[in-house]
TORKOL-4160 file (C-alpha; in steps of 0.2 Angstrom, whole numbers, padded with zeros to 4 digits, m for minus):
309
<pt num="1" X="0473" Y="0919" Z="1589"/>
<pt num="2" X="0478" Y="0923" Z="1607"/>
<pt num="3" X="0495" Y="0914" Z="1610"/>
<pt num="4" X="0512" Y="0919" Z="1602"/>
<pt num="5" X="0521" Y="0903" Z="1608"/>
<pt num="6" X="0512" Y="0887" Z="1603"/>
<pt num="7" X="0511" Y="0870" Z="1611"/>
<pt num="8" X="0505" Y="0853" Z="1604"/>
<pt num="9" X="0517" Y="0854" Z="1589"/>
<pt num="10" X="0525" Y="0840" Z="1581"/>
<pt num="11" X="0539" Y="0842" Z="1568"/>
<pt num="12" X="0540" Y="0828" Z="1556"/>
<pt num="13" X="0548" Y="0829" Z="1539"/>
<pt num="14" X="0561" Y="0841" Z="1532"/>
<pt num="15" X="0553" Y="0847" Z="1515"/>
<pt num="16" X="0565" Y="0862" Z="1510"/>
<pt num="17" X="0575" Y="0876" Z="1516"/>
<pt num="18" X="0573" Y="0895" Z="1519"/>
<pt num="19" X="0587" Y="0908" Z="1521"/>
<pt num="20" X="0586" Y="0905" Z="1540"/>
<pt num="21" X="0586" Y="0887" Z="1541"/>
<pt num="22" X="0576" Y="0871" Z="1537"/>
<pt num="23" X="0558" Y="0870" Z="1533"/>
<pt num="24" X="0548" Y="0856" Z="1540"/>
<pt num="25" X="0530" Y="0848" Z="1538"/>
<pt num="26" X="0521" Y="0844" Z="1554"/>
<pt num="27" X="0506" Y="0847" Z="1564"/>
<pt num="28" X="0499" Y="0860" Z="1577"/>
<pt num="29" X="0484" Y="0853" Z="1587"/>
<pt num="30" X="0482" Y="0840" Z="1574"/>
<pt num="31" X="0482" Y="0852" Z="1560"/>
<pt num="32" X="0494" Y="0851" Z="1545"/>
<pt num="33" X="0507" Y="0866" Z="1546"/>
<pt num="34" X="0523" Y="0872" Z="1539"/>
<pt num="35" X="0538" Y="0875" Z="1552"/>
<pt num="36" X="0551" Y="0888" Z="1546"/>
<pt num="37" X="0567" Y="0887" Z="1557"/>
<pt num="38" X="0575" Y="0904" Z="1562"/>
<pt num="39" X="0592" Y="0896" Z="1566"/>
<pt num="40" X="0600" Y="0913" Z="1570"/>
<pt num="41" X="0587" Y="0917" Z="1582"/>
<pt num="42" X="0591" Y="0903" Z="1593"/>
<pt num="43" X="0609" Y="0909" Z="1595"/>
<pt num="44" X="0603" Y="0926" Z="1602"/>
<pt num="45" X="0590" Y="0925" Z="1615"/>
<pt num="46" X="0589" Y="0944" Z="1616"/>
<pt num="47" X="0581" Y="0945" Z="1599"/>
<pt num="48" X="0567" Y="0933" Z="1604"/>
<pt num="49" X="0556" Y="0947" Z="1613"/>
<pt num="50" X="0557" Y="0958" Z="1598"/>
<pt num="51" X="0551" Y="0944" Z="1587"/>
<pt num="52" X="0537" Y="0939" Z="1598"/>
<pt num="53" X="0531" Y="0957" Z="1599"/>
<pt num="54" X="0528" Y="0957" Z="1581"/>
<pt num="55" X="0518" Y="0940" Z="1580"/>
<pt num="56" X="0501" Y="0946" Z="1586"/>
<pt num="57" X="0500" Y="0959" Z="1572"/>
<pt num="58" X="0504" Y="0946" Z="1559"/>
<pt num="59" X="0492" Y="0933" Z="1566"/>
<pt num="60" X="0478" Y="0945" Z="1563"/>
<pt num="61" X="0481" Y="0945" Z="1544"/>
<pt num="62" X="0469" Y="0931" Z="1538"/>
<pt num="63" X="0466" Y="0931" Z="1519"/>
<pt num="64" X="0464" Y="0917" Z="1506"/>
<pt num="65" X="0480" Y="0925" Z="1497"/>
<pt num="66" X="0491" Y="0927" Z="1512"/>
<pt num="67" X="0498" Y="0912" Z="1521"/>
<pt num="68" X="0491" Y="0912" Z="1539"/>
<pt num="69" X="0504" Y="0913" Z="1553"/>
<pt num="70" X="0499" Y="0903" Z="1569"/>
<pt num="71" X="0513" Y="0908" Z="1580"/>
<pt num="72" X="0531" Y="0903" Z="1586"/>
<pt num="73" X="0537" Y="0886" Z="1592"/>
<pt num="74" X="0552" Y="0883" Z="1602"/>
<pt num="75" X="0560" Y="0865" Z="1601"/>
<pt num="76" X="0577" Y="0859" Z="1605"/>
<pt num="77" X="0584" Y="0877" Z="1607"/>
<pt num="78" X="0577" Y="0881" Z="1590"/>
<pt num="79" X="0564" Y="0894" Z="1586"/>
<pt num="80" X="0551" Y="0891" Z="1572"/>
<pt num="81" X="0538" Y="0901" Z="1564"/>
<pt num="82" X="0522" Y="0890" Z="1561"/>
<pt num="83" X="0512" Y="0893" Z="1546"/>
<pt num="84" X="0496" Y="0886" Z="1539"/>
<pt num="85" X="0500" Y="0872" Z="1527"/>
<pt num="86" X="0503" Y="0876" Z="1508"/>
<pt num="87" X="0508" Y="0864" Z="1495"/>
<pt num="88" X="0525" Y="0872" Z="1491"/>
<pt num="89" X="0534" Y="0887" Z="1484"/>
<pt num="90" X="0527" Y="0894" Z="1468"/>
<pt num="91" X="0545" Y="0893" Z="1460"/>
<pt num="92" X="0544" Y="0874" Z="1461"/>
<pt num="93" X="0530" Y="0874" Z="1448"/>
<pt num="94" X="0542" Y="0882" Z="1435"/>
<pt num="95" X="0557" Y="0870" Z="1437"/>
<pt num="96" X="0564" Y="0858" Z="1424"/>
<pt num="97" X="0555" Y="0866" Z="1410"/>
<pt num="98" X="0538" Y="0865" Z="1419"/>
<pt num="99" X="0535" Y="0883" Z="1416"/>
<pt num="100" X="0529" Y="0879" Z="1399"/>
<pt num="101" X="0514" Y="0871" Z="1407"/>
<pt num="102" X="0507" Y="0888" Z="1411"/>
<pt num="103" X="0501" Y="0900" Z="1398"/>
<pt num="104" X="0499" Y="0919" Z="1399"/>
<pt num="105" X="0482" Y="0918" Z="1406"/>
<pt num="106" X="0486" Y="0906" Z="1420"/>
<pt num="107" X="0502" Y="0916" Z="1424"/>
<pt num="108" X="0491" Y="0932" Z="1425"/>
<pt num="109" X="0479" Y="0923" Z="1437"/>
<pt num="110" X="0495" Y="0919" Z="1448"/>
<pt num="111" X="0499" Y="0938" Z="1447"/>
<pt num="112" X="0482" Y="0943" Z="1452"/>
<pt num="113" X="0482" Y="0932" Z="1467"/>
<pt num="114" X="0498" Y="0940" Z="1473"/>
<pt num="115" X="0491" Y="0958" Z="1470"/>
<pt num="116" X="0476" Y="0953" Z="1480"/>
<pt num="117" X="0486" Y="0946" Z="1494"/>
<pt num="118" X="0497" Y="0962" Z="1494"/>
<pt num="119" X="0481" Y="0973" Z="1494"/>
<pt num="120" X="0475" Y="0965" Z="1510"/>
<pt num="121" X="0492" Y="0966" Z="1518"/>
<pt num="122" X="0493" Y="0985" Z="1514"/>
<pt num="123" X="0475" Y="0987" Z="1521"/>
<pt num="124" X="0480" Y="0979" Z="1537"/>
<pt num="125" X="0493" Y="0993" Z="1539"/>
<pt num="126" X="0507" Y="0982" Z="1537"/>
<pt num="127" X="0521" Y="0980" Z="1524"/>
<pt num="128" X="0531" Y="0965" Z="1518"/>
<pt num="129" X="0547" Y="0971" Z="1511"/>
<pt num="130" X="0552" Y="0953" Z="1506"/>
<pt num="131" X="0540" Y="0950" Z="1491"/>
<pt num="132" X="0548" Y="0939" Z="1478"/>
<pt num="133" X="0544" Y="0923" Z="1469"/>
<pt num="134" X="0553" Y="0913" Z="1482"/>
<pt num="135" X="0541" Y="0920" Z="1495"/>
<pt num="136" X="0525" Y="0914" Z="1486"/>
<pt num="137" X="0516" Y="0898" Z="1491"/>
<pt num="138" X="0504" Y="0888" Z="1481"/>
<pt num="139" X="0489" Y="0877" Z="1485"/>
<pt num="140" X="0482" Y="0865" Z="1473"/>
<pt num="141" X="0465" Y="0867" Z="1480"/>
<pt num="142" X="0453" Y="0879" Z="1472"/>
<pt num="143" X="0462" Y="0882" Z="1455"/>
<pt num="144" X="0479" Y="0884" Z="1461"/>
<pt num="145" X="0478" Y="0898" Z="1474"/>
<pt num="146" X="0494" Y="0908" Z="1476"/>
<pt num="147" X="0497" Y="0915" Z="1493"/>
<pt num="148" X="0510" Y="0928" Z="1499"/>
<pt num="149" X="0521" Y="0922" Z="1513"/>
<pt num="150" X="0524" Y="0936" Z="1525"/>
<pt num="151" X="0543" Y="0934" Z="1525"/>
<pt num="152" X="0546" Y="0950" Z="1534"/>
<pt num="153" X="0542" Y="0942" Z="1550"/>
<pt num="154" X="0556" Y="0930" Z="1547"/>
<pt num="155" X="0568" Y="0944" Z="1547"/>
<pt num="156" X="0558" Y="0954" Z="1560"/>
<pt num="157" X="0551" Y="0967" Z="1549"/>
<pt num="158" X="0534" Y="0975" Z="1553"/>
<pt num="159" X="0526" Y="0992" Z="1553"/>
<pt num="160" X="0536" Y="0998" Z="1537"/>
<pt num="161" X="0554" Y="0997" Z="1544"/>
<pt num="162" X="0566" Y="0983" Z="1547"/>
<pt num="163" X="0573" Y="0981" Z="1564"/>
<pt num="164" X="0591" Y="0982" Z="1559"/>
<pt num="165" X="0597" Y="0973" Z="1575"/>
<pt num="166" X="0589" Y="0957" Z="1568"/>
<pt num="167" X="0594" Y="0958" Z="1549"/>
<pt num="168" X="0610" Y="0962" Z="1540"/>
<pt num="169" X="0605" Y="0960" Z="1522"/>
<pt num="170" X="0590" Y="0962" Z="1510"/>
<pt num="171" X="0586" Y="0957" Z="1493"/>
<pt num="172" X="0593" Y="0971" Z="1483"/>
<pt num="173" X="0587" Y="0965" Z="1466"/>
<pt num="174" X="0569" Y="0966" Z="1472"/>
<pt num="175" X="0570" Y="0982" Z="1482"/>
<pt num="176" X="0565" Y="0999" Z="1476"/>
<pt num="177" X="0579" Y="1011" Z="1474"/>
<pt num="178" X="0573" Y="1024" Z="1487"/>
<pt num="179" X="0573" Y="1010" Z="1500"/>
<pt num="180" X="0589" Y="1002" Z="1495"/>
<pt num="181" X="0600" Y="1017" Z="1495"/>
<pt num="182" X="0607" Y="1025" Z="1511"/>
<pt num="183" X="0598" Y="1039" Z="1518"/>
<pt num="184" X="0582" Y="1044" Z="1528"/>
<pt num="185" X="0572" Y="1031" Z="1518"/>
<pt num="186" X="0584" Y="1016" Z="1520"/>
<pt num="187" X="0574" Y="1000" Z="1523"/>
<pt num="188" X="0558" Y="1010" Z="1527"/>
<pt num="189" X="0545" Y="1001" Z="1517"/>
<pt num="190" X="0528" Y="1006" Z="1512"/>
<pt num="191" X="0515" Y="1001" Z="1499"/>
<pt num="192" X="0524" Y="1010" Z="1484"/>
<pt num="193" X="0541" Y="1001" Z="1488"/>
<pt num="194" X="0531" Y="0985" Z="1489"/>
<pt num="195" X="0523" Y="0989" Z="1472"/>
<pt num="196" X="0541" Y="0989" Z="1465"/>
<pt num="197" X="0545" Y="0972" Z="1472"/>
<pt num="198" X="0528" Y="0966" Z="1466"/>
<pt num="199" X="0533" Y="0971" Z="1448"/>
<pt num="200" X="0549" Y="0961" Z="1449"/>
<pt num="201" X="0540" Y="0946" Z="1456"/>
<pt num="202" X="0527" Y="0948" Z="1442"/>
<pt num="203" X="0542" Y="0948" Z="1430"/>
<pt num="204" X="0548" Y="0932" Z="1438"/>
<pt num="205" X="0531" Y="0923" Z="1435"/>
<pt num="206" X="0530" Y="0929" Z="1417"/>
<pt num="207" X="0548" Y="0923" Z="1414"/>
<pt num="208" X="0545" Y="0906" Z="1421"/>
<pt num="209" X="0556" Y="0908" Z="1436"/>
<pt num="210" X="0571" Y="0917" Z="1429"/>
<pt num="211" X="0582" Y="0927" Z="1440"/>
<pt num="212" X="0579" Y="0946" Z="1438"/>
<pt num="213" X="0594" Y="0956" Z="1433"/>
<pt num="214" X="0604" Y="0940" Z="1431"/>
<pt num="215" X="0619" Y="0949" Z="1422"/>
<pt num="216" X="0620" Y="0962" Z="1435"/>
<pt num="217" X="0629" Y="0959" Z="1452"/>
<pt num="218" X="0620" Y="0963" Z="1468"/>
<pt num="219" X="0633" Y="0976" Z="1472"/>
<pt num="220" X="0630" Y="0986" Z="1456"/>
<pt num="221" X="0611" Y="0984" Z="1455"/>
<pt num="222" X="0606" Y="1000" Z="1464"/>
<pt num="223" X="0618" Y="1011" Z="1453"/>
<pt num="224" X="0612" Y="1003" Z="1437"/>
<pt num="225" X="0594" Y="1005" Z="1442"/>
<pt num="226" X="0597" Y="1024" Z="1447"/>
<pt num="227" X="0605" Y="1026" Z="1429"/>
<pt num="228" X="0589" Y="1020" Z="1421"/>
<pt num="229" X="0591" Y="1001" Z="1420"/>
<pt num="230" X="0574" Y="0991" Z="1420"/>
<pt num="231" X="0569" Y="0973" Z="1417"/>
<pt num="232" X="0566" Y="0969" Z="1399"/>
<pt num="233" X="0549" Y="0964" Z="1393"/>
<pt num="234" X="0546" Y="0945" Z="1395"/>
<pt num="235" X="0545" Y="0935" Z="1379"/>
<pt num="236" X="0528" Y="0928" Z="1384"/>
<pt num="237" X="0520" Y="0945" Z="1383"/>
<pt num="238" X="0528" Y="0949" Z="1367"/>
<pt num="239" X="0522" Y="0932" Z="1360"/>
<pt num="240" X="0504" Y="0936" Z="1365"/>
<pt num="241" X="0504" Y="0954" Z="1362"/>
<pt num="242" X="0486" Y="0954" Z="1355"/>
<pt num="243" X="0479" Y="0943" Z="1368"/>
<pt num="244" X="0482" Y="0955" Z="1383"/>
<pt num="245" X="0501" Y="0954" Z="1383"/>
<pt num="246" X="0504" Y="0972" Z="1379"/>
<pt num="247" X="0492" Y="0978" Z="1391"/>
<pt num="248" X="0498" Y="0966" Z="1405"/>
<pt num="249" X="0516" Y="0972" Z="1403"/>
<pt num="250" X="0511" Y="0990" Z="1403"/>
<pt num="251" X="0503" Y="0988" Z="1420"/>
<pt num="252" X="0519" Y="0979" Z="1427"/>
<pt num="253" X="0530" Y="0992" Z="1419"/>
<pt num="254" X="0521" Y="1006" Z="1429"/>
<pt num="255" X="0528" Y="0998" Z="1445"/>
<pt num="256" X="0546" Y="1003" Z="1441"/>
<pt num="257" X="0542" Y="1022" Z="1440"/>
<pt num="258" X="0557" Y="1031" Z="1448"/>
<pt num="259" X="0545" Y="1042" Z="1458"/>
<pt num="260" X="0536" Y="1031" Z="1470"/>
<pt num="261" X="0520" Y="1042" Z="1470"/>
<pt num="262" X="0518" Y="1038" Z="1451"/>
<pt num="263" X="0517" Y="1020" Z="1455"/>
<pt num="264" X="0500" Y="1012" Z="1456"/>
<pt num="265" X="0492" Y="1006" Z="1472"/>
<pt num="266" X="0489" Y="0987" Z="1474"/>
<pt num="267" X="0470" Y="0991" Z="1472"/>
<pt num="268" X="0473" Y="0999" Z="1455"/>
<pt num="269" X="0485" Y="0985" Z="1450"/>
<pt num="270" X="0472" Y="0972" Z="1454"/>
<pt num="271" X="0458" Y="0980" Z="1446"/>
<pt num="272" X="0468" Y="0983" Z="1430"/>
<pt num="273" X="0475" Y="0966" Z="1429"/>
<pt num="274" X="0457" Y="0958" Z="1432"/>
<pt num="275" X="0451" Y="0968" Z="1417"/>
<pt num="276" X="0465" Y="0962" Z="1406"/>
<pt num="277" X="0462" Y="0944" Z="1412"/>
<pt num="278" X="0444" Y="0945" Z="1408"/>
<pt num="279" X="0448" Y="0950" Z="1390"/>
<pt num="280" X="0461" Y="0936" Z="1387"/>
<pt num="281" X="0457" Y="0920" Z="1377"/>
<pt num="282" X="0460" Y="0904" Z="1386"/>
<pt num="283" X="0477" Y="0896" Z="1385"/>
<pt num="284" X="0478" Y="0882" Z="1372"/>
<pt num="285" X="0490" Y="0868" Z="1369"/>
<pt num="286" X="0497" Y="0877" Z="1354"/>
<pt num="287" X="0501" Y="0892" Z="1365"/>
<pt num="288" X="0510" Y="0881" Z="1377"/>
<pt num="289" X="0521" Y="0874" Z="1363"/>
<pt num="290" X="0526" Y="0892" Z="1358"/>
<pt num="291" X="0530" Y="0897" Z="1376"/>
<pt num="292" X="0541" Y="0881" Z="1378"/>
<pt num="293" X="0551" Y="0886" Z="1362"/>
<pt num="294" X="0552" Y="0904" Z="1366"/>
<pt num="295" X="0558" Y="0902" Z="1384"/>
<pt num="296" X="0570" Y="0887" Z="1380"/>
<pt num="297" X="0572" Y="0882" Z="1398"/>
<pt num="298" X="0588" Y="0874" Z="1403"/>
<pt num="299" X="0582" Y="0858" Z="1411"/>
<pt num="300" X="0595" Y="0856" Z="1424"/>
<pt num="301" X="0595" Y="0842" Z="1437"/>
<pt num="302" X="0586" Y="0853" Z="1450"/>
<pt num="303" X="0575" Y="0839" Z="1457"/>
<pt num="304" X="0588" Y="0834" Z="1469"/>
<pt num="305" X="0589" Y="0851" Z="1477"/>
<pt num="306" X="0579" Y="0856" Z="1492"/>
<pt num="307" X="0564" Y="0867" Z="1489"/>
<pt num="308" X="0567" Y="0885" Z="1493"/>
<pt num="309" X="0553" Y="0891" Z="1504"/>
């Protein structure tokens, strides 16, 4: 990939929304792609050179479990990041009670895909800092491959630190405490801080898309976590404790160690998860019925809402 700014792009249909603007389907050189609008970037041309300097590094990250970035596209005074097409945000699969379609083994497969993508991002000497359920895509081909969307580019983060001139907020409920608090490590991301975010994301998947720390305000979360608050074990791992549930949750819980050095690496996480997955029995219809009853998903009328990419 040699060009940062792309030509021969056609934006067609709005398919969703991200925190910086609309998300659209379209084509780049005839190839199906996803356009993510950076609305705030258009209002400040001084930020564009900083963003464009990051693009070549992210373009080099090519892996089956990472959504490939093609480049930037400028159209009608708006700036878009252009990604390889994926079928939608993973959280869409869990809406309106659909989470009960996915048993423990399949959700573990999703989590392994995320760990694999993050392992590669780490090996490329880049961080993410934005890992969460909403920043995961899925592709229906090849047994529902889950892909990590490098959302950090959208807030101009790369090389383990946010450019604070381009972003004013961050996802506190997904952020490790040593990175969230003010000080020398504030917003300085590395593999171990991303491992914490991975643990929260895995919890979201295991809970069918529930919001983490839903009874704690964003302003209070850091204090509560520093006092020892952690996410509770998901019902699904308790239900299937003997079919890998206990081992699975023990792996995820290690991601929330207060001392970052005690957290596992993504390579270790992937290997341990794969071992648990290989020992699991296949999900059955009876299993899915138990999950539906246990989760008791509130089927709100969410289909009218735009997908959050």
